[in-house]
C-alpha positions as a Markdown table, in Angstrom:
| # | Residue | x | y | z |
|---|---|---|---|---|
| 1 | Met | -21.3 | -21.8 | -18.5 |
| 2 | Pro | -21.1 | -19.7 | -15.0 |
| 3 | Arg | -23.8 | -16.9 | -14.3 |
| 4 | Ile | -22.6 | -12.9 | -15.3 |
| 5 | Arg | -23.4 | -10.3 | -13.0 |
| 6 | Gly | -22.2 | -6.6 | -14.8 |
| 7 | Ala | -23.7 | -5.6 | -17.6 |
| 8 | Thr | -19.9 | -6.3 | -19.5 |
| 9 | Ile | -17.1 | -9.6 | -19.4 |
| 10 | Glu | -15.0 | -6.5 | -17.2 |
| 11 | Glu | -18.0 | -5.5 | -15.3 |
| 12 | His | -18.7 | -8.7 | -14.1 |
| 13 | His | -15.1 | -9.3 | -13.5 |
| 14 | Glu | -14.1 | -6.4 | -11.4 |
| 15 | Met | -17.4 | -7.4 | -9.1 |
| 16 | Val | -15.4 | -11.7 | -8.4 |
| 17 | Trp | -12.6 | -9.5 | -7.4 |
| 18 | Ala | -14.0 | -7.8 | -4.9 |
| 19 | Asp | -15.9 | -9.9 | -3.8 |
| 20 | Leu | -12.4 | -11.6 | -2.8 |
| 21 | Ala | -10.5 | -8.9 | -0.8 |
| 22 | Glu | -14.4 | -8.6 | 1.1 |
| 23 | Ala | -14.1 | -12.8 | 1.2 |
| 24 | Met | -10.0 | -11.6 | 2.4 |
| 25 | Arg | -10.7 | -9.2 | 4.5 |
| 26 | Gln | -13.2 | -11.3 | 6.3 |
| 27 | Leu | -11.7 | -14.3 | 6.4 |
| 28 | Leu | -8.2 | -12.4 | 8.1 |
| 29 | Leu | -11.1 | -11.7 | 10.9 |
| 30 | Glu | -11.7 | -15.4 | 11.9 |
| 31 | Arg | -8.2 | -17.2 | 10.7 |
| 32 | Asp | -5.0 | -16.7 | 11.1 |
| 33 | Tyr | -3.6 | -16.5 | 7.2 |
| 34 | Asp | -1.3 | -19.2 | 7.5 |
| 35 | Ser | -5.1 | -20.7 | 7.2 |
| 36 | Ile | -6.8 | -19.6 | 4.3 |
| 37 | Asn | -7.0 | -21.6 | 1.3 |
| 38 | Met | -8.7 | -21.5 | -2.3 |
| 39 | Gly | -11.6 | -23.1 | -0.9 |
| 40 | His | -12.5 | -20.6 | 1.6 |
| 41 | Leu | -12.3 | -17.8 | -0.3 |
| 42 | Ala | -14.2 | -19.1 | -2.7 |
| 43 | Ala | -16.4 | -20.6 | -0.7 |
| 44 | Arg | -16.4 | -17.0 | 1.2 |
| 45 | Ala | -16.7 | -15.0 | -2.4 |
| 46 | Gly | -19.5 | -17.4 | -3.3 |
| 47 | Leu | -17.9 | -18.9 | -6.6 |
| 48 | Ala | -16.5 | -22.7 | -7.8 |
| 49 | Arg | -13.3 | -23.3 | -6.9 |
| 50 | Asn | -12.4 | -24.3 | -10.7 |
| 51 | Thr | -14.2 | -20.9 | -11.5 |
| 52 | Leu | -11.1 | -19.0 | -8.9 |
| 53 | Tyr | -8.8 | -20.9 | -10.4 |
| 54 | Asn | -9.7 | -18.7 | -13.5 |
| 55 | Tyr | -8.5 | -15.5 | -11.5 |
| 56 | Ala | -5.6 | -17.4 | -9.5 |
| 57 | Thr | -3.3 | -19.9 | -10.3 |
| 58 | Asp | -2.6 | -20.2 | -6.4 |
| 59 | Lys | -3.2 | -18.1 | -3.2 |
| 60 | His | 0.4 | -16.5 | -3.7 |
| 61 | Ala | -0.6 | -14.9 | -7.3 |
| 62 | Leu | -4.3 | -14.2 | -5.8 |
| 63 | Val | -2.7 | -12.0 | -2.3 |
| 64 | Leu | -0.3 | -10.8 | -5.2 |
| 65 | Ala | -3.2 | -9.2 | -7.5 |
| 66 | Leu | -5.5 | -8.0 | -4.2 |
| 67 | Thr | -2.7 | -6.0 | -3.4 |
| 68 | Gln | -2.3 | -5.1 | -6.1 |
| 69 | Arg | -5.4 | -3.7 | -6.7 |
| 70 | Ala | -6.2 | -2.7 | -3.0 |
| 71 | Gly | -2.8 | -0.5 | -3.5 |
| 72 | Arg | -3.6 | 1.2 | -7.3 |
| 73 | Pro | -5.8 | 4.3 | -5.8 |
| 74 | Thr | -3.4 | 5.1 | -3.2 |
| 75 | Val | -0.6 | 5.2 | -6.0 |
| 76 | Glu | -3.0 | 7.5 | -7.8 |
| 77 | Arg | -3.4 | 9.8 | -5.3 |
| 78 | Val | 0.5 | 9.8 | -4.5 |
| 79 | Thr | 1.8 | 9.8 | -7.6 |
| 80 | Ala | 0.0 | 12.9 | -8.1 |
| 81 | Ile | 0.4 | 15.0 | -5.0 |
| 82 | Ala | 3.8 | 14.6 | -6.0 |
| 83 | Ala | 3.4 | 15.5 | -9.6 |
| 84 | Arg | 2.4 | 19.1 | -7.7 |
| 85 | Ser | 5.5 | 20.2 | -8.7 |
| 86 | Ala | 4.8 | 23.4 | -7.0 |
| 87 | Asp | 3.9 | 22.7 | -3.8 |
| 88 | Pro | 6.9 | 23.0 | -1.2 |
| 89 | Ala | 8.4 | 18.7 | -0.9 |
| 90 | Ala | 7.8 | 19.7 | 3.0 |
| 91 | Asp | 3.7 | 19.5 | 2.4 |
| 92 | Arg | 3.6 | 16.9 | -0.5 |
| 93 | Ile | 5.6 | 15.0 | 1.7 |
| 94 | Ala | 3.8 | 15.4 | 5.0 |
| 95 | Glu | 0.4 | 15.1 | 2.6 |
| 96 | Ile | 1.9 | 11.9 | 0.5 |
| 97 | Val | 2.5 | 9.8 | 4.2 |
| 98 | Gly | -1.0 | 11.1 | 5.7 |
| 99 | Ala | -2.7 | 9.4 | 2.0 |
| 100 | Val | -0.1 | 6.4 | 2.5 |
| 101 | Leu | -1.3 | 5.8 | 6.7 |
| 102 | Glu | -5.1 | 6.2 | 6.0 |
| 103 | Ala | -4.4 | 3.3 | 3.0 |
| 104 | Phe | -3.2 | 0.8 | 5.1 |
| 105 | Thr | -6.7 | 0.0 | 7.3 |
| 106 | Asp | -7.2 | -1.6 | 4.5 |
| 107 | Gln | -6.7 | -5.0 | 5.6 |
| 108 | Ala | -6.0 | -6.2 | 2.4 |
| 109 | Leu | -2.7 | -4.5 | 1.9 |
| 110 | His | -1.5 | -5.5 | 4.8 |
| 111 | Leu | -1.0 | -9.3 | 3.1 |
| 112 | Met | 1.7 | -7.7 | 1.7 |
| 113 | Phe | 3.8 | -8.5 | 4.9 |
| 114 | Arg | 2.9 | -11.4 | 5.6 |
| 115 | Pro | 6.1 | -13.3 | 4.8 |
| 116 | Gly | 5.5 | -16.5 | 2.5 |
| 117 | Ser | 2.4 | -14.0 | 1.2 |
| 118 | Ala | 4.0 | -13.7 | -2.8 |
| 119 | Pro | 5.7 | -16.3 | -4.8 |
| 120 | Pro | 9.1 | -16.1 | -4.6 |
| 121 | Asp | 9.8 | -14.2 | -8.0 |
| 122 | Thr | 7.8 | -11.3 | -6.2 |
| 123 | Ala | 8.4 | -11.6 | -3.1 |
| 124 | Glu | 10.0 | -7.9 | -2.0 |
| 125 | Pro | 7.4 | -5.5 | -1.2 |
| 126 | Lys | 8.6 | -3.1 | -2.2 |
| 127 | Gly | 9.3 | -5.1 | -6.0 |
| 128 | Pro | 8.9 | -3.4 | -9.2 |
| 129 | Gly | 4.9 | -4.0 | -9.5 |
| 130 | Ser | 4.2 | -3.7 | -6.3 |
| 131 | Pro | 2.8 | -1.0 | -4.5 |
| 132 | Leu | 5.2 | 0.2 | -3.1 |
| 133 | His | 7.4 | 0.7 | -5.5 |
| 134 | Glu | 5.1 | 2.8 | -6.8 |
| 135 | Ile | 5.2 | 5.1 | -3.7 |
| 136 | Val | 8.8 | 4.6 | -2.9 |
| 137 | Val | 9.2 | 6.0 | -6.7 |
| 138 | Ala | 6.6 | 9.2 | -6.4 |
| 139 | Val | 8.4 | 9.8 | -3.0 |
| 140 | Glu | 11.9 | 9.9 | -4.6 |
| 141 | Lys | 11.2 | 12.2 | -6.7 |
| 142 | Val | 10.0 | 15.0 | -4.5 |
| 143 | Val | 13.1 | 14.4 | -1.9 |
| 144 | Arg | 15.0 | 15.2 | -4.8 |
| 145 | Asp | 12.5 | 18.1 | -5.9 |
| 146 | Gly | 13.5 | 19.4 | -2.6 |
| 147 | Ile | 17.5 | 19.1 | -2.3 |
| 148 | Ala | 17.1 | 20.8 | -5.3 |
| 149 | Arg | 15.9 | 23.9 | -4.1 |
| 150 | Lys | 17.9 | 24.2 | -1.0 |
| 151 | Glu | 14.5 | 22.3 | 1.3 |
| 152 | Phe | 16.0 | 19.4 | 2.2 |
| 153 | Arg | 19.5 | 18.6 | 3.5 |
| 154 | Asp | 20.7 | 16.1 | 0.0 |
| 155 | Pro | 22.4 | 13.3 | 2.1 |
| 156 | Gly | 24.4 | 11.4 | -0.8 |
| 157 | Asp | 21.6 | 8.2 | -1.6 |
| 158 | Val | 18.9 | 9.7 | -1.4 |
| 159 | Gly | 17.6 | 6.1 | -2.1 |
| 160 | Leu | 18.8 | 4.7 | 0.7 |
| 161 | Thr | 17.4 | 7.5 | 2.4 |
| 162 | Val | 13.9 | 7.0 | 0.9 |
| 163 | Glu | 14.3 | 2.8 | 1.3 |
| 164 | Leu | 14.8 | 3.4 | 5.1 |
| 165 | Leu | 12.2 | 6.0 | 5.7 |
| 166 | Ser | 9.7 | 3.4 | 4.4 |
| 167 | Gly | 10.6 | 1.5 | 7.2 |
| 168 | Val | 8.9 | 4.3 | 9.9 |
| 169 | Met | 6.2 | 3.9 | 7.0 |
| 170 | Arg | 6.0 | -0.3 | 7.4 |
| 171 | Ala | 5.9 | 0.5 | 11.5 |
| 172 | Gly | 3.8 | 3.0 | 11.2 |
| 173 | Ala | 1.6 | 0.8 | 8.8 |
| 174 | Glu | 1.8 | -2.0 | 11.7 |
| 175 | Arg | 0.8 | -0.3 | 13.7 |
| 176 | Ile | -2.4 | 1.4 | 12.5 |
| 177 | Gly | -2.9 | -2.5 | 11.4 |
| 178 | Arg | -2.9 | -3.7 | 15.3 |
| 179 | Asp | -5.4 | -0.4 | 16.7 |
| 180 | Pro | -7.6 | 1.5 | 13.3 |
| 181 | Ala | -7.8 | 4.2 | 15.9 |
| 182 | Ala | -4.4 | 5.3 | 16.3 |
| 183 | Leu | -4.3 | 6.7 | 12.5 |
| 184 | Pro | -3.9 | 10.5 | 13.6 |
| 185 | Thr | -1.0 | 10.2 | 15.8 |
| 186 | Thr | 0.7 | 7.7 | 14.0 |
| 187 | Val | 0.5 | 10.1 | 10.7 |
| 188 | His | 0.9 | 12.7 | 13.1 |
| 189 | Glu | 4.4 | 11.4 | 14.4 |
| 190 | Ala | 5.6 | 10.3 | 11.0 |
| 191 | Arg | 5.9 | 12.8 | 9.7 |
| 192 | His | 7.4 | 14.6 | 12.3 |
| 193 | Ile | 10.4 | 11.5 | 12.3 |
| 194 | Ile | 10.6 | 12.0 | 8.8 |
| 195 | Leu | 10.8 | 15.4 | 7.7 |
| 196 | Ala | 13.2 | 15.8 | 10.6 |
| 197 | Ser | 15.6 | 13.9 | 9.0 |
| 198 | Leu | 15.1 | 15.2 | 5.2 |
| 199 | Thr | 15.3 | 19.0 | 6.8 |
| 200 | Pro | 18.7 | 20.8 | 7.7 |
| 201 | Gly | 17.4 | 22.7 | 11.5 |
| 202 | Pro | 13.1 | 22.6 | 12.7 |
| 203 | Ser | 11.0 | 21.1 | 10.5 |
| 204 | Ala | 7.7 | 23.1 | 9.3 |
| 205 | Ile | 6.2 | 20.3 | 10.8 |
| 206 | Met | 2.6 | 20.0 | 9.5 |
| 207 | Ser | -0.2 | 19.6 | 12.1 |
| 208 | Ala | -2.2 | 16.1 | 12.1 |
């Protein structure tokens, strides 16, 4: 029977998930994603291959679980920002942009953008159950708040507007993935583009 590392089974599982996330980060620095298999991940995480299958049935399922776990702190942070209804909507959007792009300095989150990195029924990065879906829901709430307060223009189709703006965030996330040092500039420019598209006149852009 495998040795339990934590004080409880739950702690043990959390430690294994942390090891798997770190194993994936290390392997991505060494080889192409498509060439990574479950054997590589098990060996790098110090697990028997059979044990790894207790956590995920294949690499696709493992990637989905890892991105959900990696994204959870950011989802919680964004949800908390969105809930601050007394704050101006523009301030909340600007803070959310910074929080999300900062999160993408973690290579584990970039896995959700890789073609074929999720099973067919969950292939959409913004689909239900993904961190991006919950973030989009929170952003839509803030945009609707801003429209109701006349801070933002009414685009008619809020869902479409947020979906289009998410393309700006994805481009920013991919830029940061290639060059983490670009984070401050990317956050500043993403805020500028997003707020300029939402406000009816000159935007009150928060400084990066």
